[in-house]
N, C-alpha and C positions, 0 to 999 in steps of 0.2 A: 404271207402277203400282208403288208401293213395296211391299215385303214387309210383310205385316201384323204388327203387334206382338202381344204375348201377350194383351193385353186384348181386342183385336178378334178374335183367333182363338178365345178362350174366351167371347166374348160370348153365344152361345146357352146355354152352361152358366150364366153369370151371370144371364141373364134367367130361366132355369128356376128358379134358386135364389132369385130376388128375392121370390117370393111366399112365403106362410107354409105353403102346402100341401106335403105330402110327395110325392115323386116316386120312381118306380122307377129303378134304376140303368140299365135298358135305355132309358128315356126320355132320360137324360143322354147315353148313348153314341150314340143315334140323332141327337140334336141336334148333338153334336160331329162325328159322321161326315158329316153333311150339309154342315156348314160346311167341314170339311177337303176334302171332295170338290169343293166349289165353288172353293176356293183352288187346288187342283191343276189344275182346268180353266182358271181365270183366269190362272195363271202358267205354263201349259204344262209342268207337272211330271208325268211318268209318263203322258202322253197323246200320241197321234199324230193328226195331221190326216188325215182320211179323204177329204174332198172339200170343195170350195168351191162356192158358188153365185153366179152372176152375175145381178144384177137390172138389167134394162134399162128405159129410159124412152122412150116414143115421142117422136120429134123432130117436133113439129108444124110447124116452119119448113120442113121438107122437103116437106110436102104443100100449102103455101100456093101459091095461083095468083097470078101477077103480072099 
């Protein structure tokens, strides 16, 4: 997964500013914070893996009678 460029990182802010309505600074900060948090998780920056989950599927061939 490539590192996001500036436009993709700032996309939430650009979308917020695209309308003609006025927005509070806290709305812009929240939008950027959510995007940054997602990138940190996606790129494993400043996060630690706590656990993994194994998903198993029933093998129906095992139970078939011959």
